[in-house]
C-alpha positions in Angstrom: 125.4 151.5 136.1 124.6 152.0 139.6 120.9 153.2 138.3 120.3 150.1 136.3 121.1 147.8 139.1 118.6 150.0 141.5 116.1 149.4 138.4 116.6 145.4 138.1 116.3 145.3 142.3 113.0 147.6 142.2 111.6 145.1 139.5 112.5 142.0 141.2 110.8 143.4 144.5 107.8 144.0 142.8 107.6 140.8 141.4 108.4 139.4 144.9 105.0 141.0 145.7 102.7 139.5 143.0 104.3 136.0 143.0 105.7 134.0 146.1 108.5 131.6 144.8 109.6 129.6 147.9 113.3 128.4 148.5 113.7 124.6 148.5 114.4 124.7 152.5 111.0 126.6 153.2 108.9 124.5 155.2 105.3 125.1 156.7 103.1 123.7 159.2 99.5 122.3 159.9 97.9 123.1 163.0 94.4 121.1 163.7 91.7 122.8 166.2 89.6 120.7 168.3 91.6 117.8 168.8 91.4 114.8 171.1 94.2 113.3 172.8 92.6 110.0 172.2 92.4 110.2 168.6 95.6 109.5 166.1 96.1 112.0 163.6 98.3 111.3 160.5 99.1 113.7 157.2 99.7 112.6 153.8 101.3 114.8 150.9 99.2 114.4 147.7 100.3 117.4 145.9 103.8 119.6 145.5 103.4 123.0 145.8 105.8 124.8 143.1 104.6 128.5 144.0 101.8 130.7 145.3 100.2 134.1 145.8 98.0 134.6 148.7 97.0 137.9 147.4 95.8 136.5 144.0 94.8 132.8 145.6 96.9 131.6 142.8 98.6 128.1 143.6 100.5 125.6 141.5 100.5 121.9 142.4 101.8 118.9 140.8 101.5 115.4 142.0 103.6 114.3 144.7 105.7 111.0 143.4 104.2 108.9 145.8 100.7 109.5 144.3 101.1 110.1 140.5 99.9 106.6 139.8 97.0 107.6 141.8 95.9 110.9 140.2 96.4 108.7 136.8 93.4 106.9 137.8 89.7 107.2 136.4 88.7 107.6 140.1 90.8 110.3 140.5 90.1 112.2 137.6 86.5 112.8 138.4 87.8 115.1 141.5 91.1 116.2 140.2 92.4 117.0 136.7 96.0 116.7 135.4 96.8 118.9 132.6 99.8 118.2 130.1 102.4 120.1 131.7 101.6 117.9 135.1 100.0 120.6 137.4 96.6 119.6 139.2 93.5 121.5 139.7 90.3 120.5 141.3 88.0 119.7 139.0 84.0 119.4 140.3 82.6 121.1 143.4 84.5 121.4 146.5 81.7 120.8 149.2 82.7 118.8 152.5 81.0 115.9 151.0 82.6 115.9 147.9 85.8 116.4 149.5 84.9 113.7 152.0 84.4 111.1 149.0 87.6 112.3 147.7 89.7 112.0 151.1 88.3 108.6 151.5 89.1 107.2 148.0 92.5 108.7 148.5 93.2 106.9 151.9 91.6 103.6 150.7 94.3 103.9 147.7 97.3 104.8 150.3 96.3 101.7 152.5 96.1 98.9 149.5 99.1 100.5 148.0 101.0 100.8 151.0 101.7 104.7 150.7 103.0 105.9 154.3 101.8 109.2 156.0 104.5 111.6 156.0 104.1 112.3 159.9 101.6 110.5 162.3 100.7 111.6 166.2 101.9 108.1 166.8 105.3 109.2 166.5 106.9 111.0 169.4 107.7 114.5 168.9 106.0 114.9 165.5 102.4 116.3 166.4 102.3 118.6 169.6 99.2 119.0 171.3 98.8 122.4 173.0 95.4 122.6 175.2 92.7 121.3 172.2 95.3 122.1 169.3 97.6 120.2 167.6 100.5 120.9 165.0 102.6 119.2 162.5 105.5 121.0 161.7 108.6 121.0 159.6 106.5 120.1 156.8 107.4 120.6 152.7 105.1 123.0 151.3 102.0 121.2 149.8 98.8 120.0 149.5 97.9 117.5 152.4 95.2 115.0 153.5 94.7 115.0 157.3 93.3 111.6 158.7 92.1 110.5 161.9 90.8 107.6 163.5 87.6 109.5 164.0 86.7 108.8 160.2 88.2 109.0 156.9 88.4 112.8 156.9 89.7 115.5 159.2 90.8 117.8 156.4 92.4 119.0 152.9 94.7 122.0 153.3 97.8 123.6 151.4 100.8 125.1 153.7 101.4 128.3 152.5 103.5 128.0 154.6 101.4 127.6 157.7 97.6 126.2 157.7 95.2 125.8 160.2 91.9 123.7 160.1 89.3 122.5 162.4 88.8 119.1 162.9 86.1 118.1 160.4 85.1 114.6 161.7 82.0 114.7 163.9 81.2 112.1 166.2 78.2 110.1 165.1 75.4 109.9 167.3 72.6 107.2 167.6 68.9 107.5 169.0 67.6 103.9 170.4 63.8 103.7 170.3 61.0 101.0 171.3 57.6 100.6 169.8 54.5 100.3 172.5 52.2 98.3 170.5 49.2 99.4 172.5 49.7 103.1 171.0 52.2 102.4 168.0 54.4 105.1 169.2 58.3 105.0 169.5 60.0 105.9 173.0 62.3 105.0 175.6 59.8 102.3 177.3 57.4 99.8 176.6 55.2 97.2 178.2 54.5 93.7 177.0 53.9 89.9 178.2 56.1 87.0 177.9 56.1 85.6 174.3 55.1 89.1 172.7 57.4 90.2 169.9 59.2 94.0 170.7 60.0 96.0 168.0 63.0 98.4 168.2 64.6 100.8 166.0 68.2 102.7 166.0 68.7 105.9 164.3 72.3 106.5 163.4 73.1 110.3 162.7 75.8 110.3 160.2 78.9 112.7 159.5 80.5 113.2 156.5 83.7 110.5 156.3 81.8 107.7 157.8 84.2 104.7 158.0 83.8 101.0 159.1 80.5 101.6 161.0 79.3 98.7 163.2 76.1 99.0 165.1 76.6 96.9 168.7 73.5 95.7 170.7 73.4 94.3 173.8 70.0 92.6 175.5 69.2 91.6 179.0 68.5 87.8 179.3 65.1 88.3 179.5 64.9 89.2 175.5 65.7 86.8 172.9 66.8 88.8 169.7 64.7 87.5 166.5 65.7 89.1 163.4 67.0 92.6 161.4 63.9 93.6 159.8 64.9 96.7 157.7 67.9 99.2 157.2 67.1 102.3 155.6 69.0 105.2 154.1 67.7 108.1 154.7 68.6 111.5 152.7 67.2 114.8 153.6 65.0 116.4 151.6 65.6 113.5 149.2 63.6 110.4 150.9 64.7 106.9 151.8 65.3 103.9 150.4 66.0 100.2 151.7 69.5 99.2 152.5 70.3 96.1 150.1 71.4 92.7 151.8 74.9 93.2 150.6 75.5 96.6 152.2 75.9 95.1 155.6 76.4 91.9 157.6 74.6 90.8 161.0 76.8 88.6 163.1 75.4 86.7 166.2 76.3 84.1 168.5 80.0 82.8 168.4 80.4 85.1 165.6 80.5 88.2 168.3 83.5 87.9 170.5 83.1 91.2 172.7 79.5 89.8 174.3 77.1 91.6 172.5 74.0 90.2 171.4 74.3 91.0 167.7 76.3 93.1 165.6 76.0 94.5 162.4 79.0 95.5 159.9 78.4 98.2 157.1 80.0 97.6 154.1 82.7 100.4 152.9 80.1 100.8 149.7 77.5 101.8 152.1 79.6 104.0 154.2 80.8 105.7 150.9 77.1 106.9 150.3 76.8 108.7 153.8 77.2 112.3 153.7 76.5 114.9 156.4 72.9 114.7 158.4 71.8 111.5 156.1 70.6 109.2 158.7 70.7 105.5 158.8 67.7 103.4 160.5 68.0 99.9 161.6 64.7 98.1 162.5 64.9 94.8 164.6 63.1 92.6 166.9 63.0 90.7 169.9 60.9 88.5 171.9 60.5 88.9 175.6 61.4 85.4 177.3 60.3 83.4 180.3 63.5 84.9 182.1 62.1 88.0 181.8 62.5 90.7 184.8 59.1 91.3 186.3 58.4 95.1 186.9 61.6 96.3 189.0 64.2 97.4 186.3 62.5 96.2 183.2 64.3 94.6 180.4 67.1 96.4 179.0 68.3 96.8 175.4 71.3 98.7 175.0 73.1 99.9 171.4 76.5 102.0 170.5 78.2 102.4 167.4 81.7 102.1 166.6 83.5 104.0 163.9 87.0 104.9 162.4 89.5 103.2 164.0 88.4 102.8 167.6 86.1 105.9 167.6 82.8 104.9 169.8 79.5 106.7 169.6 77.3 107.7 172.8 75.2 104.7 174.3 71.5 104.2 174.3 69.0 101.9 176.3 65.5 101.3 176.3 63.5 99.4 178.5 60.5 96.8 178.4 58.5 96.3 181.3 56.1 93.1 182.3 53.9 92.5 185.5 52.5 90.2 187.6 49.4 89.8 190.0 49.0 88.2 193.3 45.6 86.1 192.8 44.0 85.7 196.1 40.8 83.7 197.1 38.7 84.0 200.1 35.2 83.3 201.7 33.4 86.5 202.7 35.1 86.7 206.0 38.3 86.8 204.1 39.5 83.6 205.1 41.6 81.9 202.4 40.3 79.1 200.2 42.0 76.4 198.6 41.1 74.5 195.4 39.5 77.2 193.0 40.5 77.1 189.8 40.7 80.2 186.9 41.3 80.9 183.2 42.3 84.5 182.3 40.8 86.0 179.2 40.8 89.5 177.2 37.3 90.2 177.3 34.1 89.7 179.4 32.8 87.1 177.3 34.2 85.2 174.6 37.9 86.8 173.6 40.8 84.8 173.6 42.1 83.0 176.5 45.5 84.1 178.1 47.5 81.0 178.2 49.7 80.7 181.3 52.0 77.7 182.6 53.0 76.9 186.0 56.6 77.3 186.7 58.4 74.4 188.2 61.8 74.1 189.7 65.2 72.1 188.6 63.4 68.9 190.3 60.4 69.4 188.2 58.0 70.3 191.5 55.9 73.7 191.6 58.2 76.9 191.7 57.4 78.9 195.0 57.6 82.4 195.1 59.5 83.7 198.4 56.5 84.1 200.5 55.8 80.0 199.6 52.8 80.3 197.1 52.7 78.5 193.7 53.9 80.4 190.8 52.6 80.4 187.0 53.5 82.8 184.0 52.2 84.0 180.7 53.1 81.0 178.5 55.9 81.9 176.0 55.4 80.6 172.0 55.1 77.1 171.4 54.0 76.2 175.3 50.5 74.9 176.0 48.4 77.0 178.9 47.5 75.5 181.7 44.8 76.2 184.5 45.6 78.1 187.4 44.8 76.1 190.3 44.7 78.4 193.9 46.8 76.4 196.5 46.6 78.0 199.9 44.7 80.6 199.1 47.0 82.5 196.7 48.8 82.3 193.6 51.4 84.1 191.5 50.9 84.7 188.2 53.8 87.1 186.2 54.6 87.9 182.8 51.7 90.2 182.0 51.3 93.5 180.0 49.5 96.6 180.7 45.7 95.8 180.0 42.5 94.9 181.0 41.8 91.2 181.9 39.3 89.0 183.2 39.1 85.8 185.2 37.2 82.8 184.5 36.2 80.7 187.5 36.6 77.1 185.8 36.0 75.4 189.7 35.1 76.6 193.1 36.6 75.4 196.1 34.0 72.3 197.5 31.0 73.8 199.0 31.2 77.3 197.4 29.4 78.7 194.9 31.2 79.6 191.7 31.5 83.0 190.1 28.4 83.4 187.5 30.4 85.9 185.4 34.1 87.0 184.8 35.7 89.2 187.2 38.0 92.2 185.6 41.2 93.6 186.8 43.5 95.5 185.3 47.5 96.3 185.1 48.5 99.9 184.5 52.4 100.5 184.8 52.7 98.4 188.1 52.2 94.7 189.8 49.0 93.9 191.8 50.6 92.6 195.1 48.7 91.4 197.7 48.9 92.8 201.4 48.9 90.2 204.6 49.5 91.8 208.0 50.6 88.7 209.4 48.4 85.8 207.9 44.9 88.3 207.7 44.7 89.5 204.0 43.9 92.9 203.7 41.3 93.9 201.0 42.0 95.9 198.0 45.1 94.3 197.1 46.3 91.8 194.4 43.4 90.4 192.5 40.5 89.5 195.3 38.2 86.7 194.4 35.4 86.0 196.8 33.1 82.9 197.0 30.0 82.5 199.1 28.9 79.4 200.5 27.3 76.9 198.1 24.2 75.8 200.7 21.7 78.1 201.4 19.3 75.4 203.1 19.7 74.0 206.5 22.6 71.8 207.3 22.1 68.2 207.9 21.4 67.5 211.6 20.3 71.0 212.2 17.1 72.0 214.4 15.2 72.6 211.5 15.5 69.3 210.2 14.6 67.7 213.2 11.4 69.5 213.4 10.5 68.9 209.9 11.1 65.2 210.6 8.8 65.2 213.4 6.2 67.0 212.3 5.9 64.7 209.0 5.9 61.6 211.5 2.9 63.0 213.5 0.9 63.9 210.2 1.9 60.4 209.1 0.5 58.8 212.3 -2.6 60.9 212.6 -3.7 60.0 209.2 -3.1 56.4 210.0 -5.2 56.5 213.3 -7.9 58.3 211.3 -8.1 55.5 208.6 -8.3 52.7 211.3 -11.3 54.6 213.0 -13.2 55.2 210.2 -12.9 51.6 209.4 -13.9 50.3 212.7 -17.0 52.4 212.5 -17.6 51.4 208.8 -17.9 47.5 210.4 -20.3 48.8 213.8 -22.8 50.2 211.1 -23.0 46.8 209.1 
């Protein structure tokens, strides 16, 4: 009898080595590596684990009671199959993107049907963080979905009895650029003139589990948002396609409550299309307006992405610069002259006029610069251009792009010659400011236009004029005397 009992015990021990059957009270744990104390983690038990063999990689699962209806849906069956005995197995590929799609679908079902997580880091003591790892303990053995506020997928794992996973939700990043129209290149800065339309693009680098993506954009006062021109979904190695209008919603004005200029809310359907390494590229435009900052810090456009439940990407900004010139009018001795009138063109002859308007203050009077000179700026859309009139020898013109320009003098100061040809000046990444030492203009600064006196003849009342009149009088008198003398001699002969 003892030998029989020993044999039975040996057989039982052998069986225990091949298949692990756990007692009802056996529990496990899930450790998540790479956690953040600002992120919330929750776990859902999708499947009950009846038995497992680690060596053979054999696991027997059945749907958890709370999820039985979910696994009976056609959507779930596309990922996990349930046989006649109720055992559940993975029915498709098990790559990260497929798991992400399944996890997002399962989470959406849980929220729509009121399925609560079995444990949450929101609850004291349920999730213990040590350094950069967090642990859920005292879990019934099973197949769990781990969710985080960073996105829909953190991990799918089995407690057998202890599991360790890495947080798989990468933080999406953005890259913002602006187009320089003179070169058609995209970069961090560009230059423009007031009234010009500026093109922007934001590239969103996507991670699996994309959820609740919202693009936020803030423009300085010198920029006026115009429109979204295109949104692309780029799939590496495959190409890109434009997102349909129903895949996103743009909010502006009173519909935006956080101080943004506009926000783009991407639909759940659009986010569900996203896989790791996909990109979303948003193209949009703004107009540089009359309130633009001249040179200095420029006109900034900043953007960022929010995602998941309170997650935020990096912020990225670009800057648009515009510039000003001091137009200085003097005689050949550098004495400031009033009254000259100018127009600005983009060519030495012909070409297009660059329209400018005079800036007025709140009372409708001419606005003045800090040093007391009249102020003009590039005209915005819909404004009619005006002639630049130089008062007190200098005038300021703001809001011009980099480039080559030409001044045409349409009227010269009284008594001075008007320029016979347009005068060129070039703006290159900076203002053309005039420099004065006291009241004396320093040549070589600003845009300097010299007029010469309009009369090369002696002035009225000068010595040359007196001599000319005297000489003329003598000639006339001499001619009269000669005529009278000839007449008398002719009478004597007769």
